[in-house]
C-alpha positions, 0 to 999 in steps of 0.5 A: 495595495501592498499587504504588510509583512506581518499580515502575510506572516499571520496568514501563513501561521493560520494556514499552518495551524489549519493544515496541522489539524487537517485529517490524514490517511496513513499508508503502510504495507508491512510490519517486519524486520527484513534485510532487503526492502527496495521499496521501503515497504516494511516498518520494524515492529518496535518502530511501528509500536512507537509510531502508533503510540505517537499517533494515538497520542496526537490524533484521534484515529478512526476507521476510513468509513467513519472519517467523513461522518466524524468530519461532518459532525465537526466536534472539537478535539484532536485532529483526525487520522486513518491507518491503512495497510495494503496487500495482505502480508502475514506480518500484518496479522502477526506483528501489526495487529497486536500493536494496534490492539494494544493501542486500541487503534483502528485500521483498514486493510486492503487485500489483494485476494488472488495472493491469499492462501496461494503459498506464493509471494507477491511477484515483486518479492519473488523478483527481489529474491531473484535479483537482489538476494541470489548471489550467483546468477547467469550473465544475461537475462532476456525477456520478450513481452508485448513491448518487445525484447528486453535484454540485461547484463547481470552484474555481480552481487558486489555491484549492488547499484547495478543489481538494483537497476536491473531489478527495477527495470525488470519490475517495470517490464512486468508491472503492466502485463496481464496477470497470466503473462506476468506469472509466466515470465516470473516462472521463466525468470525463476527457472533461469535463476535456479530459484524456487517460488514457494513463499519464504516465512518472512514474505508469507501472505495471509490465509483466508482464515486469517483474513476472516479472523483479522476482520473485527471491530478494530480492523476492517477489510477493503478491496485491492483487486484480485491480482494487484494490476496496474489498472490503467494498463487494462481495459475497462472490462478487465478493471471492473472484473478485477475490482468486483471479483476482489470485493466479492472475495473479501466479502466471502472471507469476512462475511461483511460488506466491503466499503473501501478500496485502494488502487494497486500501486496508486495507479488510476485513471478516469476509467478506474474511478468509474469502475470503482464507483460501478463496483459499489465502493464508497471510498477509494485511496490513492498514493498521492500525498496530502491531507484530506480536504473538506471537498475531497473526492471520496474515490481519489483520497490522498494518503501519506507514506510511512517509512521505518521511522522512530516515533518522533521522526514519524511525527516530524515527517507527517508535518513535513508532508502537510507543509 
C-alpha cells in the first residue's frame, strides 16, 4: 500500500510538534567574556541574559530532580527545560547567578570538588594558557606517559592553527591519565614554558564558601567527581571512589543531599553507570545531544550544548538540535 504524500507530511508535522514540546536539558559551563576559548565553554553575560530571558519565555524551567515528577503529572502548559552547569567556575557564582535570580530560573550546578578552593585553574585552562596564550615557547616539547613518548615541534604564535593542533594533542595525551600523573605532567609543562599555575582572575574556581552560598532554593548542587577524570579510562574501584567522594564533598559544602550527577567530559560506560547507581545518585547527565524521551534512562540523560549565541539564535539552535 502506498501512503499518500499528504499523510507523510502530516506525520512529519505531528512528530515535529511533539519534539518541539519535548523536555530538554541544557548544558553550560561558564558565563564570562574570555579571549581564548578553544572548547567554546563560555557564554558572554549579556548573551546569557538574552538566552535565559528567551528560555523562560518559551519554556517552563524546572530543577533536574523535579523534571520527571512534573512530566508524570502531565499538566498542559509550556514545554519543560532544565538548566545545568558543569565544573564550578567562579564566574557562574559571579555572573550567572544574578541573571538566573533576575529571571527566577532554577539551575543545577555539577561541581568537580577537587578544584574547589585549590587556587589553581582546571588543568585544561592552564594548558590553554601555556599552548595558546604564551607567545614565546621552546621549540620542542617531549612527554613520556603510559602510552609512550610524545614529541611535538612548537609553532610560532602566528601559526594559530599549528598551536591549536599541539594543544589538542597534548590535551588528549593528558586526558585519560590518573590524577597524580596528570598534575605531574602539567607541572613539568608549566616549568618548560616558564608559566605559573596560580589561577588567573578570569579562570578562578569557586571556593567552598561560594559553593555553600550558591546552593539555595533556586540553585542545586550535583556531583561531578573529585578530579574530573575520564571515567572509563579507570577501574571500577577508582570510578566509584571519585563519584562517592565527590558527592560526599558536595554534601559537606552544602549541608544538603545531592541527587544528581554529570559524567566528566560526558564519558561513561556500563561500569560508570553502575558506579553512579551504587553511589546513590538518582539522575545522571551525559553530553549526548537530544531531548528527554518519556522512557529515558535517568542515569544516561541527554543534554543540549549551548554556545555564545544571541537569544534568537539560541532558540533556533534548540530547535535545530531537536530536529
